[in-house]
N, C-alpha and C positions, 0 to 999 in steps of 0.2 A: 504494500500500500504506500502510495506517495504521501509524504508528509509536507505540510507547509513550513517553509523556513522563514521564521520571523526574524526580522532585522531591527536593530535598535536605530533610532534617528541618526546617531553619529556614524553608523555604518553606511547608511544611505548617503549622507553628506560626504563621507570620505571617498566612497566609490564615485559619486558624481564629480567631485573636485578632481579626482585622479584622472578621470576621462576627459577633462577639459585640456585643450592644447595650451602649450606655453604662451602662444601668441594671444589667445583669448584672455588668459590670466593677466598678461602684461597690459593689454588694453584696459581691462577693468581697473587694475591698480593705478595705472598712469592717469586714467580718467578721474579717479577719485582724488589722487594727490594734486593734480593740476586744478581740479575743481575747488579743492580747499584753498589753494594759493590764490585763486581768483575771487572766491566768494566768502571766505571766512569773515571778512569785514562785515558783510551783510548778515551772516549767521549770528554774530555776537553783538549786534546793535539793533535797536528798534528804530529803523528808518521807515519812511513812508513815501508813497507817491499819492497822487490825487485820488485814485481808486482805493488805495489802502486806507486813506483818511475816512472815506465814506463807509468802509466795511469793517472798521476796527470796533470791537475786537473779534466779533464772531460771525461776520456775514460772508457771502460768496458772490454778491452782486448779481447782475443779470445772468441767467442761465437758460432755462427753457425758452424764455422770450427771444433768445438769440439762436435757438436751435441746438443748444448745448444741454440736452436732456440728461446725459450721463453725468455731467458736472453737477447738476442738481441732485441726482441720486447719490453721488459720492458725498456731497455736502450733508445730505440727510443721514447718510450712514455714519459719518463722523459725529453728527449731533447725537445719534442714538447710542453710539459706543462711548464717546468721550463727554457727552453733554454739550457739545458745541463744536463748530468748525472754526477754531480759533487761529489767528495769525501768530503762530509761535515761531520766531525766526530760526532758532537752532533746530527744533524738531522738524519743521517743514523743510528747512534748507538741507539738512543732512539726508533725510529720506528721499527728497527729490533728487539729490546728487547720486544716491544709491541707484535709483531707477535710470538715470542718465548713464551711469557707469555700466550697468547691465546692458543697456542699449548699445553702448560702444563695443562690449564683448560680443554681442550678437552680430553686429556689423562685420567684425573681424571673422566671426564664424561663417557668415554667409559667403564671404569671399575666400575662405580658406587661406587666410594670410599666414605665411610661415615666418616671415621676417619680424622678429620681436620689436625692432626699432620702428618699423612701419606701423605695427599694431599699437605701440605706445603713443606714437604721434597721432594716430587716428583717435585714440581714446582721449588724448589731451585736447584736440580740436573740438571734440563733441561736448566737452563740459566747460570750455572757456569762451566759446563763440559768443559774440555780442548779443545774439538772440537769447542766450541763457541769462545774461545780465538783465535784459529787459524782463524776462520771466520772473527773476527774483525781485524786481521792483514791485511786482504784484505778489508779495510774499504770502498773502492770504489764499492765493490760488496756485502758488508755485508747485506744491506737491501734486496737485491735480494735473497741471500742465505737463509735468515731467512724466506722469503716468500716461498721458496722451501721447507723448513722444515714444514712450516704451511700447505702447500698443501699435503705433505706426511701424516701428522697426520689427516688432514681434510678428506682425502680419507678413512682412517681407521674408523674415526668417522661416516661418512656417511654409510659405509658398515655395521657397527655393529648396529647403531641406527635405521636404516630403512631397515630391512631385506626383507620386502615384497613390498618395494616401488621401482619400476623399474626406475623411474626418478632419485631417489637418488643414485641408484647403477650405473647408467650411469654417473651421476655427479662424483661419486667416480673414475670411469675409467678415466674421463677427468682430475681429480685432480692428479692421478698417472702420466698420460702423461705429465701434466704441471710440476710436481715436477721433473721428469726426464729431461724435457726441460730446467729447470733452472740449475740443477746440479745432475748428475746421481747418485751420492753417497748417495742421500737421499731416494731412493727407499727402501733400507733395513729398514728404519724406519717403513714404512707401513707393511712390512713383519713381523718385530718383534712384533708390536702391535697385529696384527691378530693372530700370533702364540701364544702369551700369552693368548689371548681370548679363543682360542681352548683348551689350557692346563688347564686354570682355570675352563672352562665350564665342561671339562671331570672330573676334580677332585672334584669340589664343586658345580656344576650346577644341581645336581639332575638328571643326565641322567641315567635312569634305565629301563624304560619301552620301549617296541618295538617302539611305536610312537615317544618317545623322542629320541631314537637312530636314527630313520629315519630323524628327524628334525636336529639332530646334524651333521650327515654326509652330509645332503643337505647344511647345513651352511658351512661346510668345502669346499664342491664343489663350492659354490657360492663365497667364499673367493678366491679360486684358479682361478675361471673364471674372477673375477673382476681384480685381479692382472695381469693375463695373458693378458686380454683385454687392460689394461692400458699400458702395455709394447708394445703390438702390435700397439696401436694407436700412441704411441710415435714414433715408428720406421716408421710408415706410414707418419706421419706429417714431420718427419725428412727427409725422402726420397723426399717428395714433395718440401720441402723448398730448399733442395740442388739442385733439378732439376730446380726450378724456378730461384734461385740466381746464378746458375752455379758455386757453391762453392764446393770444395772437402774437405773431412774430413782430418784433420791433424793427423800425427802419434804421436803427442805429447801426453804423458800419455796414449798411446794405444787407442786414440780416434777413429781411423779408424778401429779398430778390436773389438770394444765393441759388445758383443753378440756372438762373434766367439771364440770358445774354443775347443781345442783338448782333447782327453781322457787323455793324459798325463798331460796337463795343468789343467784339472778338478781335477784329483787325487792330484796334487801338491797343488792346491788352497784349496781343502777340508782339506788337511793335515795342511796347514797354518792356517785355521780357528781354528782348535783345538789346535795347538801349541801356537797360539797367545792368546787363551783363558786361557790356563794354565800358559803361560809365564807371564801374568799380575801380578801374585803373586810373581814372582822371578826376573823379569827384566823389563826394560822399553819397552812398546809396543806402538808405534806410539805417544810417548809423553804423554801418559795417566798415566801409572804406573811409574812415573818418579823418585820417591825416596822411601826410605825404609818405611817411614810412610804410604804412599799410598799402597804399596805392603802388608804391615802388615794388614792394614784395609781390603784389598781385601781378604786376607787369612781368616780373621774372617768372612767376608761375605760368603765365601765358606763353612766354618764350620757350620754357622747358617743355611744357605740354605740347606746343606746336612741333618742337623738335622731336619729341617722342612719337607723335603721330606721323611726322615725315619719315622717321626711321622705320616705323612699321610699314608704311606704304611702299618704301623702297626695298626693304630687306625681306619682306614676305613676298615671295615670288608667286605669280599668278593669283589664285584665290580672289578673283575679281568680284564675285558676288559678296564674299565676306567683307571686302573693302568698302563696297557700296553700302552695305548694312551698317558698318562701323561709322562711316562718314555721315550717314543719315541719322544715326543715333546721337552722334556728337552734335550735329546741327540742331537736333530737337532738345538736347539737354538743357540749354538756357530756359526753354519753356517749362521744363519740369522743375527747375530751380525756382522760378518765379511764377509758378502755376497759380498762386494766390491771386494774381492780377486777373486771370481768366475766371477763377472761381467766384471772385467778389469784385466785379467791375465797378460797383458803386461805393466801394470801401476805400477809406484812407489807409494805405498799407504802410506799416512802420516796422521797427526792428523786431518786435515780438512775433510778427508773422513771417520772419525771414529765416527760421531755423533750417529750412531745406537748403539754403545757400551753402551751409557747411559741407554738403556732399560734393560740391565742386572741388574743394580742397581734398576731400577723401578720394574722389575719383582721380585727381592728379597723382596722389601717392600710389593708388592701386595701379594706375596705368604705367607709371614709370617702373614700379616693382615688376609688373608683368613683362614689360619690355626687357628689363634686366635679366629675367629668367628665361625668356623665350626667343629673344632675338640674338643673332650671332654678332654681338658687339665686341670690339677689341677690349681687352682687359682695362687699359687706362681710361677708355671712354666710359665703360661700365662703372668703374670706381669713382670717377669724377662725377658722373651723373648721380650716383647714390649719395655721395657726400653733399653735393649741392642741394639736392631735393630734401635731404634730412635736415641740413642746417637751415634751409629756407623755411621749412615747416616749423622747426623748433623756434625760429625767430618769430614766426606768426603767433605761435602759442604764447611765447613770452610777452609779446606786445599786447596780445589780447588779455593776458593776466594783468598787465599794467593798466590797461584800459578799464577793465572791470573794477579794479580798486579805485581808480580815479572817479568813475561814475558813482560809486557808493559814497565817496567823500563829497562829491557834489550834492548828493542827497542830504548828507549831514549838514553841510553849510546852509542849504535851504531850510532845514529844520531849525537851526539856530536862529536864522533871520525871521522865520515865521513866528517862532515862539516869542522872540523879543518884541516884535511888532504887535502881535495880537495881545500879549500881556499888557502892553501900554494901552491898547484899545479897551480892554476889559477894565483897566484902572480908570480910564476916562468915563466909561459908562457908569461905573460905581460912584464916580465923583460928580456926576451931573446934579444940578440943583433939583431938590425934591426927589432924589433917588430913594427907592424902597425896593426891598427884595421881593415884595409881592407884585410889583408892577411887571407886566409882560414887556419883552423886548422885541421890537419889530425892526428887522434889517431890510432895507430896500437898496436897489442898485445892484450892479454886477461885479465890478472890479475896482479896487482902490487904485487911484492914480496919484501917487505921491513920489515926487522927484527925489526926496530925501531917502527913499527906500529902493534905490536903483542898483544895489549890488548884486541882486540875483543870488546865484549860488557861488559867486566868485570865479568858478572854473567851468560854468555851464557851456561856454563856447568852445571848450576843449574836449569835454567829455559829453558826447551828443547822442548816446543811446536813446532811442525813443521809449517813451513810457514814464517820463518824469518832467516836471516843470521847474523853472527857476524860482518860482514863487507860488504860493497857494493862498493868495489873498483874494480870490474870487468868492462869490457869494456862498456857494455850497461848502467849499473847502473851509471857508472862514468859520462857518457855524460848527463844523465838526472839530476844528481846532479849539474853538472856545469851549465847547461842551465836553468832548471826549478826551482831549489832551490836557486842557487847562482847568477842567472841572467847573467852568462857569455855565450853569445849566438852569437859567430862568425859563419861563414859558416864552417860546419864540413865535407863537402864532401859527395858525393854519395857512394854507395857500390862499384860501378865500379871504382871510383877514388881511394878509399881506397885500393882496391885490386891491382891496378896498382902501387901505391906507395909501397905497401908491397913487390912487386917483384923487386924493385930497389935495387941494391947491396949496395948503400950508406946507405940506410935505414936499411937493414939487418945487416950491420956492426955496427950500432949505439949501444951504451950500453943501458941497461934497466934502467928505472926510479927507484930510484932517483939519479942515478949516473950522474956525470958531463958529458954533451954531449948528454943526453937522450932527450933533447929538442933543436932542431936546426931549423934554417931557411934555406930551400933549395929551390931554384928557386921560390922565393917569396911565399913560403908555409911553415907554421910552422908545423913541424913534432914532435909529442910526441910519444915516444916508451915506452909502459908500460912493455913489456916483449918480450922475443924471441918467435917466432911463426913458424908454419909450413905453407907452401904454399899449398892451396887446388888445 
């Protein structure tokens, strides 16, 4: 009789770890170490951006209203387990970094990278890229966003690793739908990985015979079916959730028009994909190519990449169909990188949405590594190429680490200035004639315009990752600063009450803050006028 062999948890973990390749382990550890160097500043301080202000300490912001149904479910799960979905910098930061490091290991596994240095550089890139910095600006959502990235990479891993396993491919479809349900901008990650697989397979996968070509095109068809099915499942679940919850999609960032695009918008979006790709070497694109050093490094990447492509075209004899597929794939790759332009043509795209751009640098490393192993290059050429590509990518990782720390320091400068300014405002409110703690406070106007408060974050023009502001003295942020961070919590009035006060002539004639008379007690109500305004 066969007996079941029961294993202890440590035995399973030991066997699983032993079966991982050295390159996968290197990618994970390098990703985690580089991530700590880049983001520990954020993990060990309570910094905020505008959305963090509005959702401190336990909110998740808009979710189902923007088609992010899984984000809503994860937030509800955290509340059921921990009593709240709190913005805990170290907890959220470390566990988010763990998911990113696991994603880096899976990317290395997908491409069967053997070179540990290449694997380590891929890991480092995937956790220090500027889009990750932007993700951590939204610390209250960082863990969920990192899980979304993990889902997008896991989907590609399942699709590639288990080509004949129907269950695995169905799971990949579910993972794509889940990634979209967390944050739609992470779907291009899956597209980029699978497109790189196709390109490398055509170039160096030994696809020559009729049977091999059949399997190759079936692989492409399967990739397309899995991705299309993932998107379809996402929209079906989204439609069902909206119907059950009676929630309508918001127009914010084009959330209500995702998946809808006109021919003119499509042409414009495709044009933007290519212009953004080439602009990276000459100007700032979404906070990624932010200074001359990064742009110069990107130009060198272009040159080496082009040289690698040229070497492949020359040294690989015949294989004309392979070369056509490779060139077509490379030409399409910028669209995959910036696919968010096509997915959300009515959206303002910024750094948070640009994580898929990291796969351009991953592709660069994989391509040169494949050229080194598969092309008949002279030893000096191979050695120089490996050295230059490694040093170039290491330099990018180091500069991105520097950039991350600078952006977090910019957030801290903003915090100091916000607190100082708003504390003075609170003091003036409390010092107004006839002040009483029982009087409601009505704030009208949108943005304080004070030339004496023009320092911003001091370094905001150098550290330009999207997702932060140099000042948070606008209406909504100001109220959160006063109530949640400084503890000044009088009754601020309902929307209707504020609108009624805004229409009163005595309020419209008040000067704007910080002028004398911008804070007054009128009919037992404290009125604070930030700026002139228009009546809707």
